N, C-alpha and C positions, 0 to 999 in steps of 0.2 A: 559460612559467615561469608558476607560480603568483603572483597578485597577494593578498598578504593584507591584509584590511582588518581594523579593530575589529570586534570581535564585539558583538552586541547581547546586550542581557539576556533573561533569559528570559521577561519579561512582553512583550517586545517582539515575540516571534515565537510565533504561534500554531501549536500542532500539527497541529490539524485544518486550518487554511488552507495550510499548508507543505504537507502531504500532499496535499491536494486537488489543490494547484497542482504536484507530484512536484519540489519543492524542497527544499534543504538544511535540515534541523531547527534548525541552530544560527543562521545569518544569514537564511535563508528568500529568498537570492537563488541561488547556485549550483543547476544541474541535479544532479539524484539518480541518474539512468539515463543509461546508456553505450548499452544496448540495449533491449530490449521489458521484461525485468524484470531485467537486469543493472545493479548499483548501481555507480556511481564508486567507485572506491580512494578518493580525497580530493574533496573540494569544492574547485572551482577558486577560490572568492571567498574563503573564510576559510580554508582547508585542514583542516577537520575529516577525520578518518580514518574514513570508512563504511565502510573493507572487513571490519571486525569484526562487521557487525550480523548479527543474527540473529532474522529475522522468522519462520522455520519454516515451519510452515503456517496461522498465523493467518490472514491475507488470505483463504486459501481457506475457510476454516471460517465465517469473519465473511460471507463472500458467499454460502456455502451456504444458510446462516439468513435472510441479507436476502432473498435472491432467491426462496427458497422462499416467506417470506411475502410479495413482491411477486407473483410467477408464477402461483402455483398456484390462487389464489382466481379470477383472471380466467379461467384457462385452466378449471377447473370450472364457472364460470358459463357460459362459451361453449359447452362441451361439454353442458350441459344446454338451453341455448338453440337450437344447431344440430343438424341430422344428418347431421353430414360423418362419413366414417368415419376408423377410429381411425388408420389409417397416415397420413392427413393431419394429424391432431392430433400426431401423433410428430413428423412433420417440422416442423411451423409451430413447436410450443412447445420443439423441439431447438434450431432456429435462433434463436429467443428469448432462451432462457436462455442459448445460446453466444456470442451478441453481447453481451448483457449482460456474460457475465462476463468477456470478454474487454476489454470497454470499461470495467469497473471494478477490475480485478487490479491494473493499475497505482496508482491513486490510493489503493487498500486497503493495498496493500504500503507506499506511502511514508506514510499515516497509521500503520501498525500502528510503522515505522522512527522516525517523529517523535516519536509517545508513548513508544516504549521510550527515547529519546533524552534525552525529559523528566523519566523517572520512573527510569530504571536510566542515568545518565549514565557511571558507574562502567565500565560495559561499553566505554564507548567511550574512555573516558581510561586505562583500564588498560595498563601496559606491554606489548610486544611480546611474545609467548611465555607470558604470566601465565595459569595457571590459574584456576579458578573458585575453589578452596578458599583461594587468595592472595590474592584482592581484598577 
């Protein structure tokens, strides 16, 4: 059974903080994910319907840019300083990128969802089955 509590105001809940904690963008308390990247249908605390969210490829694109900026310079620097074979670089940097991506994907998706809730709230509040034109 859902326990519905009073909703906090917009200024009380930071989209970045709730995104990094993977919490509900409205109340900042309810868990956002049911699985690794599966968003819950409804927040268990405030009842916000999260099933209609659409973060698309945004989190993955942001991670491509962020990780490229963070990982490529050290990889190039290490490649110039050491005499390792290329296959070893490929194994090491593939593991680093994969680990960082898997570790950052949930918070990135939650942050995009929280920002979408903050700036495009009509997408969450629209009646069931409403089309984009009707909103």
